[in-house]
C-alpha positions in Angstrom: 15.2 3.5 3.2 12.6 0.9 4.3 9.3 0.1 2.6 6.6 -1.3 4.8 3.5 -3.0 3.4 0.4 -4.1 5.2 -2.5 -6.1 4.0 -5.6 -6.1 6.2 -8.6 -8.3 5.6 -11.9 -7.1 7.1 -15.3 -8.8 7.4 -18.4 -6.6 7.5 -21.5 -8.9 7.8 -24.0 -6.0 7.6 -23.0 -5.0 4.1 -25.5 -6.2 1.5 -24.5 -4.4 -1.7 -21.3 -3.3 -3.5 -22.5 0.3 -3.3 -22.7 0.1 0.5 -19.2 -1.5 0.6 -17.8 1.1 -1.7 -19.0 3.9 0.6 -17.3 2.2 3.6 -14.1 1.5 1.8 -13.7 5.0 0.3 -14.3 6.7 3.6 -11.9 4.4 5.5 -9.1 4.8 2.9 -9.5 8.5 2.8 -9.2 8.8 6.6 -6.2 6.5 6.7 -4.4 8.5 3.9 -5.1 11.8 5.6 -4.1 10.8 9.1 -1.0 8.7 8.4 0.3 10.0 5.0 0.5 6.5 3.6 -0.7 4.9 0.3 -3.8 2.8 0.7 -6.2 1.0 -1.7 -8.6 -1.9 -1.9 -6.5 -4.6 -3.3 -8.6 -7.8 -3.4 -12.2 -9.1 -3.1 -13.7 -6.1 -4.8 -16.7 -8.0 -6.0 -17.5 -9.7 -2.6 -20.0 -7.7 -0.5 -18.8 -8.5 3.0 -15.1 -8.8 2.6 -12.7 -5.8 2.4 -9.0 -6.2 1.7 -6.9 -3.1 2.1 -3.3 -2.7 1.0 -1.3 0.0 2.8 2.3 1.0 2.2 4.7 3.6 3.6 8.4 4.6 3.3 10.4 5.2 6.5 14.0 5.8 7.5 14.3 2.9 9.8 12.4 -0.3 10.6 11.2 0.9 14.0 9.4 3.9 12.5 7.9 1.7 9.7 6.7 -0.8 12.3 5.2 1.9 14.4 3.3 3.4 11.5 1.8 0.0 10.6 0.8 -0.6 14.2 -0.9 2.9 14.4 -2.7 2.2 11.1 -4.0 -1.2 12.5 -5.1 0.5 15.7 -6.9 3.2 13.8 -8.7 0.7 11.6 -9.9 -1.3 14.7 -11.2 1.9 16.3 -12.8 3.5 13.3 -14.9 0.7 11.8 -17.3 -2.0 13.1 -15.8 -4.5 10.6 -13.9 -7.4 12.2 -10.2 -7.8 11.2 -9.8 -11.4 10.0 -6.2 -11.3 8.8 -3.2 -9.1 8.9 -0.1 -9.6 6.8 2.9 -7.2 7.1 6.3 -6.9 5.4 9.1 -4.5 5.9 12.0 -4.4 3.3 
């Protein structure tokens, strides 16, 4: 069993309120969870309007599958939001 963790930091310069940010984050997290069957949450910078930090985790039978899931999640985030990806940290154990 392998556990894969991904932390993605996004920058959304058009967001001007926490309410607007919350709508974006909730929608993105719900779509990620439904499409990939992974755990996802906002894990940092909750009180900063223009930064979004998402934590995503999954369990897989081998490292290749875990890596593939993380790559697909990153590609999905890039294609489904206008926010710019600033940083990506990944770990597989």
